[in-house]
Each structure stands twice: as C-alpha cells, then as structure tokens.
N, C-alpha and C positions, 0 to 999 in steps of 0.2 A: 505492498500500499506505501509504504512511505517512497520508494522508489519511481511507483507512478507520479505521486504527487510531482518530486523532481523533477518528472522527466514534463509534465506538465506544464511548470513552471517558468523552466529553462526555453522552453515554446512560448510562451506569453511574455516574459521581460526585457528588458532592454538591455544590455551589452553591459553597460554600468552595473546594473541591476546583479545581470545573471554572475560578472566578476565578484561583486560583495557573497553572493551567495557562495560561492565558490571557498571563496576566503572563509567566510563563517565554517563550512563545512568541514573544512581542511583544520581551521583549529580547533573546532570540535572534535574530529578524529585525533588530534593529537594528543588532546587533553584526556580523552578517554582513554588513548593508550598509552599514557603519562601516569595516569593516576591508577590503572589495572596491574601495572608492570610496579609501582611501588606497594600494591595489594598485595601478588605475587612473591615481592620479595620478603612483605611481613608472613606468609605464609610458611618460608620457608627458615625464618628467625623461628616461629611459632613449633615447627616440626626439632628443629635443634636442642631447643627447650623443653622438650617433650611435654609440647601443649598440641595434642594430638586431635583432641574434639575443636577446639579453638582453629585450627588450621585445617581440619578436612571442612568447618564451616563457611570459612574464608574460602575455599574454594571451591565449594558448591554454590555460594555467588559467583567469583568469577567465574563458574563454565556456565552458570543460567545467562549474566549478561552476556557473553562470548554467541551461547547459542539465540540470543534475543536479538542482537545487532552485528552477527557477524557477516551476514550478507548486504548492510547496508553502509558497515563504515569499514573503510580499506586499515590493512598496520594492525588486523587485529590478530593475523597470523603470529607475529613478534610475541605474542602477548601468550597462544594458543602452546607456543612449541614450550615455553618458560612453563607453563601449566604441566608440559608432559615431560620436563626435563626433572619438574618436582616428585613425579612417581619415581625416579631413578634418584634422586637425594633421600626421598622416604624409605627406599628400599633397603641403600645405605645405611640411615640411621638405626632401621630395624637391624640389619647386620651388625651393626656396633652392638647395640645394647645387648643384642642375644649372645655376642664376644663377649662382653665387658665382664658377665654374670657367669659364664663359664670358666672366665679365667679368674676373676676376682675372689680372694680369700673370704672364708665363712668369718674370719676374725675381722674385716674390714667393711661388715657389713651396715653395722651403727655409724657410718661414713656418709653410707649413700645409703638408706634402707630401699630395699627390693618393691617392700610394701607401695613408696611413692610412684613409682614407674608402673607399677600394677597398677594400682586405681586410675591412674591416668587413661591407662591401654583398655581396661575394663569398660570406661566408657563410651570408647569407638570400636570395640569388637564387632562391633553389628553392622560398619560400615565397612568393612573390607576385609578379606579373605587373610591380606597378610596380619592384620592388626589379631583376629582371629587366632593364625599361626603363633605367633608370637604370644602369647599370653598362654595357651598350651603350651608352647615351648619353655618360656619360661619358667614357667609353674613346675615342668617336671626339671629343666636345669638347679633348681632352687632346691626342689624334693630330693631330687639325685644325692645334692653336693650335702646337708643335712646328712643323709642317710648316710653314707661315707663317714663323715668326720665322726658320730657317733659312732658304727662301727671302728673306726681307728683311734678313737679314745675307749673302747671297751676290752681292748688288745692292748693297751698301755698301760706299763708299767714303770716306775713304781708308782700308786696309789695316790704321791702328788703330784704328777705327772696327770696324769688321767682324770682326777681333777679339774686340773686346768681345760685341760680338753673339754672335759666335759659342761666346763662354765662359758667356752667359748658356742658350743653346739645350742645351751640354753639362750645367752645373750642375741645368739645369731637367729635363731626360731623367733627370737622379738621383735624382728626386723620383717618380719614377714608378712604378706598377705593373711589377712583373717584364717581364711579357711584351712588355709595352709598349715597356720598356725594352731588351729587348733586339732586338725589331722594329727600332724606330727606330733603335739604335745601329746594325743590319746594313744598313738601306737610305740612312740620310744617311751 
C-alpha cells in the first residue's frame, strides 16, 4: 500500500516536491537503519551479560520491524545480516557457558553461582532449542561434578582431608539451582 501511494505521488508531484520526498525517504531509511543497528548492538551486549530474556525480546521486536518494513525501506539487509550474526554469537556464548562449568572447580562455584545463570536460562528455555538444550546440559554437568566430588570425598583419607572435601561439596550444592539442590541433598 505504501509503495502504491509513493508511485501515485511521484506521478502527481512537481520535481521539487519529488526531490524533497526522496530526500525525506532517505533520511527516514537512514534513521531506521541506524536505530535498528544500535538495538542489535544492545542485543549482543545483553547476550554477553547473560540477559537472554531481554535479548530475545529485543530480537523479536527487531525481527517484527524488519518483516513489516522490509519491503518498503532500503538498507535493512544490513540489519538482517546483523541479526543472523547474533545467532552465531549466541551459539558462541552458549558454548562458553557450557565449557565454563565443565572446567570450573566446584570450590569456586560461590564466586559465580550456577543458579543465577540457570535461572536466566529457565526464563528463555521455551524460546529456542539451544536454550532448552543448555539448561539440560548445564544441569547434567553440575550434577555430575557434584557427584564426582562427593565420591572423591568418600574415598579420601585422612578423615580431616575428607571432611574438607565434604564441606566443599556442601558449599557447592548451595550455589546450585533449587531443584538440583534438593535432588542432590536427598540422594547424597
């Protein structure tokens, strides 16, 4: 509808008015592309800060704008490319989170409690399969690491060393998501 109005106006307007209309259209296009680019950069910052829900909401908004205005404005291809690049960035961050907890010693969980990132992921697990898989994998990683540390503590001697390891396990369990805390506390 906008294209047909533009075509009609171009036929009816004088050259000076056509020129002004084109200049205005270019200004609007540049403004929209610039603003959307800034929003996309903000989405990347949100992902980097593990604010996945905020990032997903902003991404959905930008995608809706692209779908709505895509056929009327030029230059939105660049924003669309940035959105596609965000998917790769999100995958990288997800991989980093997984690797971080696979490598992290349970004695340092208190510095960056897994429950905080887990809670953020729970808010978006229904938004993408990647988030859903990460929630499951993270839970599995944390469970495995605690069980391994508990097993190690059971076989440690002298008793004073075993006691230190049991306290580390107990401390680490307190940093876990509540469902995992309850499960491990009842089983161990």
